[in-house]
N, C-alpha and C positions, 0 to 999 in steps of 0.2 A: 786722938791728935786729927783735925781737921786741915784741911790744904790750905787753905791762911796761918795756920799759928805753925802748920811746917815752913811753908814758904820764908815764916819771920824767924822763925829758930836759923834756919841754914838759905839763904839765897837761893833765888829759884832758879838761877843762873848755873850754880854746882849743882842743885839737884837734876836739872835737866840734862846735866853733862856725863854724870853716874846715870841716869836711866839709858842714856845713849850708850854707855858701855855695856849695861848688862843685855842691852839688845843686841850689841856688834858680839856679845861671847854668844848668844845661843844662834846668830846665824853664822858664827865659825864652826859652832857645835856642827849645823846642817851641812855645811862644806865638806866638814871631817868625814861623817858618813857618807856623801855623795861621791867623795873621792876615794874611800878605800873598800866599801862594800863589794862583797861579790854578787850578788844576786841584782841581774838588769832591771828587775822590779823596783830596786831600791835607788840605784844608783842613776837610772836612766829615767823612771816613772816619778822618783822621787816619792817613795810611798813609804814618807817616816814623818815623822814631828819631836821637836825637842822644846826644853823650857827648864826655867829656874823658880822653884817655888820656895816660900819662906816656910820657917819651922811649925807651921801652922796650917802645912799642906796647902795654902793660897797660892795659886798660880800668878808668877810676880812677872814675868815674861818670856814669850813663846817665838819661834820661829813660823813664819808663813807655811806651814807645813799641812799635812791632814785634817783638816777639823773636827771628824771623826775622834781624832786620836784626843786633840790638845782635851778637850772637856772631861776626858778621863783622868787626866794626872792625878788631880788631889784623891781620887776614891782609891787610884792605886797605892798612893804613897800612904795613905791612911791605911790602907790593908798592911803597908810593909810596918809603920809603926806600931800599930797594934803587936805585930808579931817582934817586933826586934827595937825597939825605941827604948827598952831599956838598955840594950848593951851595944848599942852602934860605937866606931871605932873611925880614926884615920884609914882610910886604903879599902873600906868596905865598899862592895856592890852587891846590889839584889835584882834578882830577875824573876819577873811574874807577867805571866801570861792569861790568867784565870777569868774570864766573862763575868765570872760568879764575886769576884772580888774588886770590881770595876773598871774591867776590859772590853775587849768587844768580841774578837775571835782568835782561839788559838796560836794563829799564826802571826798575830801582831805583838810581837815581843818588847817587853819594857824591860829596860835597864834604870835603876835608880841608885845615886851616889850621894851619901852625905857629905856637905860642904864642911871641911871643917878650916879655922881659923885660932891658931896658939890654942889647940885643945877643945875650941868651945864649937857646937855645933852651931852655922849659920843659917844653913841654908842645904838645898836638896839641888842635883839636877837629874834630869829625865830625859832621854832617850826611848822613841817607840818608833819601831819598822816592821814592816810584814816580810815576815823569813817566808821565802818560795816553799818550803818545806818542813812540818814538822811531825811528819809520820801519820799516822792512821789508814784508813781504808783506803785511801787512793791517794795518788801521787800530787801533791798540792793542797789534802787535808782536808777541804772542806766541799767530802761530798754532798751534791742536792738529796740524795736521798738520806743523809744521816737520821737516825732515832735519837743517838743518846752523847752525850758528849766526848763520850769514850772512843766512840769511832774519827775525832777531829784531830786527833794527833795528842802528844804528850803534854801536857798540862802543869805549869809550874805555880802553884797558890801563892807564892812568895817566896825565893831560897837566896840562899847568900852564896853568889857566883863568884866573889872575891873576898880575900881576907889577907890585908897588910898588902892589896895591891898582886897578889897571886892568885891565878885559876884557882877553884876549888877543882883538885883531880876529877872526885867523884862526879859532879855534876857533869862535867866535862863527856866524861865514860857515857853518862847516862842518854845526852844527846846524841853523841856520836852511834851508840846502838838502836839509838830509835827513831831516826831520819833517814831516808834517802838520798839526801843530800849532804852528808854530814862535811866536806871539807867548805861548802858555799854558805851550809849553816853556821859553822862555827868562824870562818869567815867576817858573816853579817855581826855574829857577837863580837868581835874583836872591833869591829868599827864602830858598834855602839860603846864599848868600853872607852873607846879613844876619843870619842863624843864629849862622854860626862868626863873624863880625864884632863878633857882640855878646860873643859867648863871651870872645872876646881883652879884650873892655874890661872885661870882669866878672872876669876870670883876673886882668888888671893889679892892678886895685882890690885884691884878696884877697891878691897879694903887695906889693902897697906899703902894706898896713895889715899885715901880719903877716910879711912877709920869708920869703926864698926858702925859708929853711931850716925854717920853721915849717912851710911848703907841702910840703916835702920829707918831712919826718915828718907829716905827714898822709896823706899817699898813704900811706907806710909803715904808720901806723897800722890808714888804710883795709882795706888788700890784706890784712895780717894776721891783722886781728880777724876778719874774713870767712873767712880761710883755717882759724884756728883753730876757728871755729865750724861750719863745714863738716866738717872733720877730723873734730869730737867727732860730728856727725850721722851720716858714715859708720860711725864705730867702734860706736854702739849700735844697728847693724842687725846682722843674723846673717849670720855668711860663709858664701856659699855660690857656687853657679853657678847663674842664673836665665835662663833660655833662653825665647823667643817665635820664632813664625813669621808670616807674614800671606802675601796677594797683593795686588798691585797691578793694576787690572782695566784692562790694558791700556798701551799708550802714546801712542793718538792717531794712530799710522800700522797696529798692531795691536790686535785684542781679545783677541789672547793673554795668560792672565795673567801677573804676573810674581812668582816667588817670593821674596820678602825674610826676612832672620833678623836678630837679634842674639841674642849670649851677653852676659849683665852677670856680671862677677865683682867681689865683693867679698872684700877680705881685709884685714883690721884698717881701718886710714882709708883705704882707696886703693879707687876704685871704676871697672874697666877696662869700656868697653862696646866690643864685638868685633863688626863686621858680615860678618865671613868668611863666603864661603858665600853672601853675597846675589847675584844676577843681576847677568851684566854689563849695562853701559850699552847702553840700547836707541837703535833710529833716530831714535822719537820724541822731543818734549821734555818727558817726563815726569823726566826725569832732572836731579839736583841734582848741583852740585859742592862741595869739601871744606868751603868755607866755611859754607854753607848746612846740610850734615849737623851739621858742629860746634854750630851755632846749636838744630839740632832737637834736638842729647841733652842741651847745655844748658838749653834751656828746663826740661824733664822735671826734670833732676837737681836744676835750683834750687828747682822746688815739691817736689821730695823733702825736701832738707833746710833751706830756710828760705824759705817762698813770701811773706813778707812783707818780707824785707830787700832793703833796695836792693842792686842788684846790682852787683858790679866783679869783676876777673879772680881775685881773693884765693878767691872761692868755688868755684872750678874748678881749683886746683892739685891737688885732691885724684885728679883724673879723667885718664884715659886713654880716649884712641878709637881704635880700631883700624879700616880700611878697608880693602882692597888697591886701587890705581889702576882706573879702567876699570869700575869698579861702577854701576849705576844710582845710586847715593848719590855717588861719586867719579867724573863722566864727565869726560872728557878731549876738549880738543879736536878735531875742531869739533863734537862732540855739541851737539845743542841743549838750551835748558834754560828753554822759555819759562816752563812749567809746573811749575818746580823746586818752588814752596811744595807742590805735590801730593805732586812725591817725598818731600819733606824733612821734608812730614805725617806719611807711613807710616813715617819713620826714629822720628820722635817717638811715634807710638803705639805702634812696636814695643817701645821703651824702657819708655814705660806701662805696656803689656800684661806686660812680663817683670817688672816691679818692684811691679804690684797684689798679687801673691801677698804681700809681706810688708808692706806699705803700705797696706790694706784700706780702713781711715780716712781715707786723703789721695786715693790713686788710685780711680779709677772704674772701670765696666765701660768697653767701648769705647763712642766717641763719633760722632756722623756723622764728622767729621774733615777731611773737604775744605772750601776755602772757596767749591767751587760756582762759580766764576768764569763768570759768561754776560755776554760783550760785545755790544752793540748799538751800532753806529755807522749813520751816514746824513748827507744833509744836513738840518739845520733850516731849516723850511721859513716861518719868522719872518725869523730872519736871513741865509741862504742859505750857513750857516758848517756845516761838519763838526763833527759831534759825535760823542765817543765814551764809551760809557757802560760804567763796570766797578765791581763794587761786591763784599763779601766776604757773603756769605749766612751767616745765623745757623740753628744746627741743635741737635737734642737732644744732653745730653750724659747717660755712663750714672750708672748708681746704684750709691753707694756701701754701705759696709758700718750706712751711720747713718742715710742720706737718700734720699729719690726724686732721680734725675736732674734736671740744671738744662735747663729747657725753653727753645730759642730764642735761643741765648749763641753768641758767635762761636768760631772755632777756635782749639785750644790755639797754633800757631804764630803767629797774627795779634794775638795781644797784645791792647793797646789799643785798638781800631778798633770803629768801628761800621759800620752800614749808613746812607744815607740818609735823613732823614724823609721822609716820603710829600710834604709841603710843598716840601721843595728838590729832591728828585727831579722834581716835575711842573713846576718853576719852570726850572731848569736844563736840563734833556731833553724834549723832543716824546714823550714817553712818559705816557701815565695808567696811576695806580694803581687795579686794579680788583679787589682782593682781598690783604690783608694779614691772615693768621691763623695760629694753630697748624695744624698738620699732625697731625690725629687718624685720616685716615683711614687710614692706611699704619700707625698702632700704633708702640708701643715695645715693648722688650723687659721682661717680665713678671718677677715677683719679691716679696720680703718686701719690697724698694723696688722701682719699678719705674723704666725710663729716662725721661728728659728729652723732650718732643715736639719735634720738628721744626717747621717754618714753612713755608707756601705764599705766596711773592709773586708775583702775578699783575701784569703791565702790558700792555697795549696800547698800540700803536704808533699817533703821529698823523702822521707823516711820510709823505709820496707814497710813498719808497722806503727800506728799510734794510736792513742785514744784520747776523745774530747767528753768532757761533761760541761755543762754551764747550768746556769741560773737568772734568766732575766725577769724584771718587775717591768710594768706597764704592759702586758702583751694582751688584754685584755679590756683593761680600763685606759682608753686613751687620756692624754694630757686634757684639763679645762680650759674651757674659755671664758674670757671676762668681759663683761658688760652689752652682752649679744655677741662677743665674736664666738668662732666655732672651734670642736674639739680639733685637738692636734692627730697624729696617728701613733701607732702602736711598737712596740719592739718587737724582734724575732731572731732567729738565728738559723740559715740554712746551710741543709748539709749534700753536698753532692757528690753521690757515690755511684758505680755500676749504671751512669746512664738513670739514673733518678735522683729527684731533688725532693729530700726532706724538710717540711719545715717544723720548726724546735722552739720552745721557749725553755722551760727546763727537763734536762733529759739527765740520767744518772751518769749513763756510758755509751759509749758509742766507739764503735771501732774502728777503723780508719785504715787505709792502705795506701801509699805510692800514689800518688794522682790525682786523689780525692781532696774536693775544696772544700772549705767553712767561708761561711758569709755573713759576719755579724752587721745587722741591718738594725739602727737605732731610728726611734719616730721624730716627727717632727712636732714643735711647741704650739700650745693654745694661743686663738689671734684674740685680739682686742679690738671689742665696738663692732660696729653695723660693716659688711662687708661691701655694700653698697657704696659706704661715703668714703671710701678708699681712691683717691687721685688717680684720675684715669691715664695717667700719663706713669704713674709709678706701677700700677697695673701692667702695661707695656711695657714699662721695664724687664720686670719678672719673665713677661713674655720673653723679650730678645735677649734675654740670660739663662733661655732656656729653663728657668726654674718653674714656669706654669703654661699648659699648652694653649692655644687660641680658645679652646673650649671652655678650659676652667674659666678664663676668664670671661668669657662671655656667661656661664650657667651660674658659677661663684660671686662675680664680682660686679657685674651688669655692663661689662664691656666689651663693644664690638668691635672689631677689628676689619681694618679694608683689606682687600687683596694684595696690596703692596703692604701690610704691617704699619698702617699708621693707624689712629683712633679714629672710629667712625663717631664722629660726636652728636648727630641724629638720632643717629642708633642708639648709642647710648643713652643719652636723656630718655628716649622712648623705654629702652629696658628696664632702668632705675624707676622711672614714673610709673609703670606698669606692671609690679612684681605684686 
């Protein structure tokens, strides 16, 4: 049924009302998780996503959550349907976190609840959240030097965690005995259970008021309206083949750079993303599996065709994704995938880079890209309990054809997340923020429009003993510029201990003691266009804001300043004419 037929059968106003109620239901799911979870990375960072899918495993509505999660929903549900499809009943809830069954990494736990009405299976609710701990070789579960999935914590390929709305005791025992923070993990499990339960309540209310038939037609309306808009957007783009290449800065085991590539083909209303030629899966945990790859591609595609429209499976019907099995983007068991979000971030960046040529007003130059995840764990001296700290870092985005890049913004695949406020950071962890500022020292990509600045987040260890590990991307290959814009700057971490400062990027383990300091430093985005075309007054404003030095203004932008800090028009004209 096409959109017009659905609208003829049921008036468009009713369809929009039901659509709005479905969107409100998933938003309420997100509120429930944020208010009831126990992990700060969930309730403060908002490292989760929720959705409702139909019985064909098509995403109908979702929260504005982690983009890297929402593209995996269908794959994870299909895995559950394959295993339990013939025996589902009301009150069941299923749990899955297996990267090789459509997930991301083991810390991202998905709960799926079949939604029944009058004994009939009508839809599914899903919630995925990043648990702070799921066991494995290190606290936090995603060791940068892991060589197989078995080192990355407990893995559920799809199990029933609730029967008749009662938790399966054996599963709970299994979790409790295999994680370092059982109270927190089980609290997060209950938060997700509450979320999928409220989805059922709201869904049944909708069906009781409007009827099953109207809800079915609303599903059709949502999917096919989005499909139509998506096809129109693709058809408006120039047919052709667009390519991009990049290098991943090692896999955690080796510093050898990893070549990756994509070929994007536009043909009428269809768009194909072909990653053939990308390097084989690596021994270290930089790999991602096919679910994360699909999420990465869909994130960028959606930002191209309609960044503001509510996401659902209909938007992606014009999309084909090709990638052979066994690559760094389609890793096979037992390859580790702990830092999958770094691998998938490169996939999204490849697509972004390839399409920037045809959408310079929508796609920027290269960004810092990486989440720059730095784990710190140890024993809290106040409570005597283990603590695990992780948060995504903000960084600099690239410039576009219309404006400077955005400073200190979260990476693409992490969606609507935040990093901790200073107040909560210091309240929840034995850590003290010493500095949180823009990273102007490393610079940005110069251009008619310059890149956005990264950030410096420095904290001091207050625990007697602690440890850190980290895996940063974009540590050697800087963000790329567009149309003559300069490259941005790289990400890195500094550890200050015993009067010495060590600069690192991927580090499997480093002991810390009280008074040591850790600095997470993110890079600046790439520039757009000729830097000498940047208006002299805008360069002057950057100098006055302490973003750049007068010397940088002169050397990179051809702008000379007088002794009293004004633009020297004659000298500037001479500099720019004489380059």
